[in-house]
Structures are given as structure tokens and as C-alpha cells.
FIVO-451271 format. One record per residue (C-alpha): residue in one letter; x, y, z. Coordinates in steps of 0.05 Angstrom, whole numbers, plus 32768, in hexadecimal, padded with zeros to 4 digits. Layout:
# residues N
aXYZ ...
END
This chain:
# residues 255
m7D4681E08335 l7D8481CE830D p7D7D818F82DF k7DA1815182FA k7DDD813D82D7 n7DDA80FA82B1 p7E1480CE82C4 m7E1180A88285 n7E1780E6825A e7E5280FF8285 a7E7480B8827D g7E6880BB8234 q7E868103822C q7EC180EC8256 s7ECD80AE822C l7ECA80DA81EA l7EF9810A8207 r7F2C80D18217 f7F2180B881D3 l7F3380FA81B3 i7F6F810481DD e7F8B80C381CD l7F7D80CA8183 r7F9F81118186 k7FDB80F181AA r7FE580B98175 l7FDE80ED813D v800F811A815B v804380E58166 s803780CA8120 l8043810F8103 l8084811A812B a809B80D78114 l808D80E880CB l80B3812E80D5 v80EE810980F3 i80F580D880BA f80EC81118087 c8121813980A4 g815180FE80A7 l814480EF805D f814281378044 y818D81398036 f818680FB8008 a814B81167FE3 n816D81197F9E d818E80D37FA9 l814780B77FB9 y812E80D57F76 t816880BA7F4E l815680757F6E l810F807A7F5B a8120808F7F12 e815380577F08 p812180287EE7 l8118805D7EAE l815C807C7EAF d817E80387EA1 r8152802E7E64 l815780757E45 p818A80837E0B k81D180997E24 g81D180E27E34 h818480E87E3F g816080EF7E80 l8126810F7EA1 i811381587E9B a80F6818D7EC7 t80C381BA7EA9 s80B781E37EE8 i80EF82107F09 t80DE81F67F4C a80D781AC7F39 p812081987F46 f811581AA7F8D m80CF819B7F9B v80CA81587F78 p810081387FA0 c80E081537FE1 e809A81397FCD l80BD80F67FC3 t80E380FA8006 m80A181058029 v807F80C98008 f80BB809F8019 s80B580B68060 l806F809F8062 y8083805B8045 l80BA8051807A g808D806A80B0 v8055803980A0 p8068800580D7 f806B803C810D f8027805B80F7 l8007801680F3 y801E800B813C q8002804B8152 l7FC280388131 w7FC27FF28152 a7FD380158196 f7F968040818C v7F62800B817B a7F7A7FD181A2 p7F5A7FE081E4 a7F157FDF81BF l7F237F9A819F y7F147F5481BB t7F4B7F2581CB h7F3F7EF7818B e7F3D7F388160 r7F817F50817D r7F9E7F0C816D l7F887F128123 i7F8C7F5C8114 w7FD47F66812B p7FF17F2F80FD l7FC67F4C80C3 l7FE27F9280CE l80297F7680CE i801E7F4B8090 s7FF97F84806C t80367FB28077 l80637F7C805C l803B7F708021 f80337FB98010 y80807FC18011 a80867F7E7FE8 g80547F9A7FB4 s807B7FDC7FAC i80BC7FB57FA5 f809F7F887F71 a80877FC27F4A y80CC7FE67F4D f80F87FAD7F3C t80C97F837F09 v808E7FAD7EF1 l80AD7FF17EE4 p80EF7FD67EC2 m80C17FAD7E91 l80937FE67E84 f80C8801A7E7A n80F27FEB7E4D f80B37FE17E22 l809F802B7E1F t80E580437E0C q80EE80107DD8 t80A880207DB6 a80AF806D7DB3 p80A880887D6B r80E5809B7D45 g80FF80DE7D54 v80DC80E07D97 i810980E67DD4 v80EF80CA7E13 s80FF80FE7E4A p80C281007E7A d80B881397EAB i80D481277EF1 g809281397F13 l806881107EE1 y809880D57EEC l809380DA7F37 d804680DA7F34 f8047809E7F05 t807580747F2C l805880837F6E k8014806E7F52 m8032802B7F39 l805480207F7B l8013802D7FA2 t7FEA80047F71 f80137FC87F7A g801A7FD17FC5 v7FCF7FD17FC9 i7FC87F967F9A f7FF97F6B7FC5 e7FC57F757FFF v7F9A7F3F7FDE p7FAA7F0C8013 v7F9A7F36804B l7F587F4D8028 t7F467F04801E v7F527EF38066 v7F287F2E807F l7EEF7F218051 i7EEC7ED7806B w7EF87EEB80B3 s7EC17F2080B3 g7E8E7EF18094 i7E827F1C8057 t7E977EDB802F s7EAE7E93803B r7EF27E718025 e7EC57E3E7FFE k7EA57E767FD6 l7EE87E977FC6 v7F027E537FAF k7EC87E4B7F80 i7ED97E8F7F5E r7F227E7E7F55 p7F1D7E7B7F0A y7F017EC07F06 v7F3A7ED77F32 i7F6E7EBB7F05 i7F4C7EDF7EC9 a7F4C7F1F7EF0 a7F977F187F01 f7FA67F0D7EB8 i7F7A7F497EA5 i7FA07F757ED7 g7FE27F597EBA m7FCB7F6E7E74 l7FB97FB37E8A l7FF77FC47EB1 a802F7F9A7E8F p804C7FA27E49 p80257F807E14 d804E7F407E11 v80387EFD7E2E l80757EF67E5C s80707F377E7B q80257F2F7E8A t802D7EE97EA4 l80647F027ED2 l80337F357EEF a7FF57F0B7EEE v80117ECD7F12 p80287EF07F50 l7FE27F0F7F55 w7FC07ECC7F52 l7FF17EAE7F84 l7FE17EE77FB4 f7F987ED17FB1 e7FAD7E897FC0 v7FD87E9F7FFA g7F9A7EC48019 l7F737E858011 l7FA67E5D8036 a7FAF7E8F806C a7F667E938079 k7F647E46807F f7F917E4980BB l7F857E9080D9 v7F367E9580D6 p7F247E5380FA s7F567E668132 a7F367EA6813C r7EF27E87814E v7ECB7EC58141 v7E827ECB8130 p7E787EED80EB r7E667F3680F3 f7E3E7F3A80B4 p7E077F0C809D r7E1A7EDD8063 
END
């Protein structure tokens, strides 16, 4: 006799198949969107690199600029930047695809909280990158170009410059996610708002340590970097005060 089919197993396999099909659909759509954005920006690849290099170019001596130590670098480096910039521009669309994929599995109260967090986290990531481009990088390059030893010409390689600036933009984009991280930690039950308020002095010290490590070694520059980091923590505490109680969720993790 043939073994009887288990309806539970068949239902599980069908559910898994639908899950994989939907995941593939979202990934394909996201990749196509990325390709369209990249193709639209490819013509402006050199202009994008010039824009990225301006914080340093404006502070180099007249007649000096970046150099290319590889034959293919003048073409490949702007292309790499264009791809990264395409990812930056496509973040809202990619997050929407992620939201559309996971939303059916979420409770109503989770949807009400997670969607605003996704939107706010995107805006904060952009804000962190913009802050690094217009504030941190100019201060840093102004200090580095003025402290070069006598006889040393500051002319970085275009590939190394791209790697450095992208790391700085990404770092500050992540750092500006502090308010979202604060809300998530409180909402999930990992910690409480009261506990975070108690460690505020340590957060302020940590903000100034980060400012000391990333900003030029002068008090003004370090303060201009540390104060926004501290304020982001305060914004997270304030947002949690209004968002978390309204969600009315039971903590998922034991305190």
C-alpha cells in the first residue's frame, strides 16, 4: 500500500513555495530598479565623482588634484561610485519591496510602528550622509591638508579617496540611526526608557569620544560632531515616549 499523504506537510510545502516565489519576485523587481537607476546615472558618472571630491578639491593647493595610479581607475572608479549612488537613491524603493514582502506576516500594531520606522530610518540615513558630506568631510580635509609636512603634496588616489569617503558617509548614515535603534530597543522589551535615561551621562561621554576619533583635534570640531550625536539619542527617547505606548505591544524578550 502506498503511504498516505500528510495534508500538513503539503500545506507547509505550498506555503514555503509561495514564500520563495514572492521573495524572488521582490528581488527581481529590486534588481531591475537598480539597473534602471544605474543606466540613467551612468552618463553623469564623472560629474558624480567630481561632486564627491569637491570637499577635498576645494582645499587642495591651486593646480593640484587627485591622481589615478591604475590605468582603468579613471573609468572604473566613477562607475563604482555610480553603482553605490544608485543604491542610495533606490533605498526607499527597496525598503518598500521589503515592507510589501513582510507586511502580510505582521500584526496590525506591528505594521503601524514598523512602517513609520522604515520611513524615518531612511530619512535619517540620508541626513547622516549629508551631514558627513557638508560638515565632517570639509572639516577633516581642511585639517589634513594644512598639517601635511613641508614638501609633501597631498594628491590622493581616486580609488582610495572613494573608499574613504564612502566609509565616512556610510558610518554617519548608520550613526544617525540612533533614534530608530533606541525606539526598537524599547519597543522590543530589550530595555526600557527609564534605563536609557539613567545611562544618559555615558551616552554623552560616548558621543564626545566618537567626536574625538572622527573629527579634527580641536574642541570646536569635536563639539560640532558630538552634540548632534547626543541630540539623536534624546530624539530617540522622546519618540519612544509617544510611539511605544501607542503600540500596546507585549515585550517579546524577557527583561
